[in-house]
C-alpha positions as a printed NumPy array, in Angstrom:
array([[128.865, 130.223,  97.776],
       [131.733, 129.885, 100.3  ],
       [130.859, 131.259, 103.735],
       [134.45 , 131.657, 104.911],
       [136.453, 131.332, 101.681],
       [137.004, 127.659, 102.43 ],
       [138.237, 125.464,  99.617],
       [135.308, 123.051,  99.956],
       [132.453, 121.848,  97.717],
       [129.632, 124.129,  98.898],
       [126.327, 124.467,  97.037],
       [123.   , 126.151,  97.601],
       [120.229, 123.874,  98.896],
       [116.619, 125.014,  98.956],
       [114.328, 123.817, 101.732],
       [110.753, 125.137, 101.643],
       [111.954, 127.932,  99.326],
       [114.828, 129.172, 101.509],
       [118.403, 128.671, 100.313],
       [120.923, 127.229, 102.753],
       [124.636, 126.434, 102.324],
       [125.282, 122.714, 101.888],
       [128.592, 120.877, 101.986],
       [128.859, 117.876,  99.673],
       [130.432, 115.221, 101.884],
       [131.235, 111.876, 100.255],
       [132.46 , 110.577, 103.621],
       [129.064, 111.085, 105.249],
       [126.457, 108.353, 104.729],
       [123.412, 110.415, 105.771],
       [122.31 , 113.989, 105.142],
       [122.608, 116.104, 108.286],
       [121.099, 119.486, 109.069],
       [122.743, 121.879, 111.506],
       [121.42 , 124.363, 114.036],
       [120.436, 127.081, 111.533],
       [118.176, 124.756, 109.505],
       [116.846, 123.109, 112.672],
       [115.863, 126.457, 114.228],
       [114.346, 127.697, 110.953],
       [112.21 , 124.535, 110.671],
       [111.083, 124.812, 114.312],
       [109.994, 128.433, 113.762],
       [107.782, 127.239, 110.916],
       [106.176, 124.491, 112.984],
       [107.8  , 121.601, 111.096],
       [107.657, 118.419, 113.196],
       [111.052, 116.991, 114.024],
       [111.021, 113.486, 115.47 ],
       [113.315, 112.994, 118.47 ],
       [116.191, 110.671, 117.614],
       [118.963, 109.498, 119.898],
       [122.167, 108.633, 118.128],
       [125.765, 109.602, 117.513],
       [127.98 , 110.145, 114.508],
       [131.734, 110.461, 114.221],
       [132.665, 113.626, 112.353],
       [135.745, 114.295, 110.208],
       [138.003, 115.242, 113.126],
       [137.185, 111.937, 114.875],
       [134.945, 113.45 , 117.553],
       [131.593, 111.826, 118.288],
       [128.604, 114.216, 117.999],
       [124.986, 113.748, 119.052],
       [122.213, 113.277, 116.52 ],
       [119.164, 114.824, 118.156],
       [116.341, 114.448, 115.663],
       [115.104, 113.283, 112.292],
       [112.855, 114.945, 109.724],
       [111.801, 114.161, 106.133],
       [112.463, 117.11 , 103.84 ],
       [112.246, 118.05 , 100.194],
       [115.725, 119.219,  99.216],
       [116.666, 120.972,  96.009],
       [120.398, 121.268,  95.379],
       [121.272, 124.147,  93.055],
       [124.068, 122.924,  90.797],
       [125.223, 125.18 ,  87.932],
       [122.38 , 125.376,  85.397],
       [120.446, 122.452,  86.839],
       [119.183, 121.115,  90.128],
       [118.804, 117.815,  91.943],
       [115.735, 117.114,  94.063],
       [115.117, 114.537,  96.753],
       [112.508, 113.82 ,  99.428],
       [114.479, 112.142, 102.176],
       [115.175, 111.762, 105.866],
       [117.615, 114.272, 107.327],
       [119.24 , 113.991, 110.727],
       [119.667, 116.903, 113.175],
       [123.114, 117.678, 114.568],
       [123.041, 121.115, 116.192],
       [126.804, 120.942, 116.826],
       [127.481, 120.85 , 113.065],
       [130.245, 123.189, 111.85 ],
       [128.693, 126.654, 111.436],
       [130.57 , 127.297, 108.154],
       [127.681, 125.529, 106.399],
       [124.043, 124.72 , 107.198],
       [123.879, 121.049, 106.207],
       [125.93 , 118.094, 104.998],
       [124.765, 116.355, 101.854],
       [125.723, 112.744, 102.459],
       [125.984, 109.878, 100.028],
       [122.254, 109.214, 100.525],
       [121.595, 112.419,  98.535],
       [124.34 , 112.052,  95.932]])
């Protein structure tokens, strides 16, 4: 499931039936969706609430959080899955090697 042969914990995450690449991030408190998920949701008419905030990412840089949306997520883990209906935050500047970060709120 690695996009660029990274040695990172990547898993498939289904949102409305489409599988995206999620990074399990124990250092992230909230689940964050990147540009690819954001654009895909917009194309389907999913309402994303404007949200003004910032988050410090792993390299210490502050990035804008631009929106918030409640989603049903299904993480595909080996022979099982984990489901959650939860708020997700939009960060279009998220690393393009994955589509979303699964924070500790999902784990």
